[in-house]
N, C-alpha and C positions, 0 to 999 in steps of 0.2 A: 465195338458193338456189332459190326458187320461180320467179323470173324467168328463170333459166338453164335450168330444167327439171329436175325431180327425177330422171327416168329418165337424163338425160345425166350428172347428177352422180353417181348411183349406179353408172352404167356406167364411170366413171373409176376405180372401185374393183374392177375385174374380177378382180384377183388374190385379193381377199378375199370378193367377193360374186358369186354365180352369179345373174345377173339375167335374168329372162324377162319381157318386156313383153307384156301381153295387152290387146288392143283391146276395151273394154267394149261396143262396138257390134256385135261379132261374136256371132252367135247361139250359138256354141259356147264363149263365154268362160268361163262357169261350169264347163262340162265340162272344159275345158283346165286350169283351176286345180285342180279336184278330182283330175284324173288326175295332174298334176304333184306334188300333195301338198306344197306348199312349207311351210317352217317359218315364214316371214313373208310376209304379204300387205300391200301398201301400195296404197291406193286414194284417189282424190280425193273428198272428202265431197260436193262439188257435182255430181258426175257422175251424172246421172239414170239412165243405163244401168246403173250398178252397183246402184242401189237396186231396179231391176226384177228383177235376177237373184239378189240376196242379201238375204234377210230379216234377216240379222245386221246389215247396214248400217243398216236401219231401227231395229233394236233399240238399237244403239249411239247413234244420234242425236247429240245434243250433251251427252251425260252420261257419267259414269263408271258402269260397270255390271259385274257379275260374272255370267258365264253358266256354269251348271253342267249338264253333260250326264251324266245318270245311266245307268249300265250295270249293272243289278242282276244280270244273268246272269253277269257277271265280277266282281262285288263290288268295283266301282271307279267313280270319277267322273272326269270331265275338267273342269277349271276353266279358263276363259278370263277374264282380268281386263282390263278397259278402264281406262286412266288417261289424263288429259290432261296434256300437257307443252308448254311453250313452246320453240320452236326459233329460235335466234338465229344459228346457224352450221350449215353443211352437215354438219360433223362430228357434230353432235348427232343427226341422223337416221341417219347411218352407224353411230354407236355403238348406237343402238336396234336396227338391223338385225343387227349382229354380236352 
């Protein structure tokens, strides 16, 4: 899957996945992602440009972590949970995206 390119493989699922590829070298990359407000963001862990624009990437690192965003004004929290999984087949990643 990784040798054929993740974006290419996900693009083959265009009936089920609305894919937008953002070049992390673009100065407006983070703004584009924030503006699009996607339900899922996939990034390459070794991409140095992603680490520069997203502190969350640094926080995730190589560990499982739960990030909790408190919003006391609305009496709610937003929970983002990180978990590590092995991928042996492209369908594994597609299943996570869907």
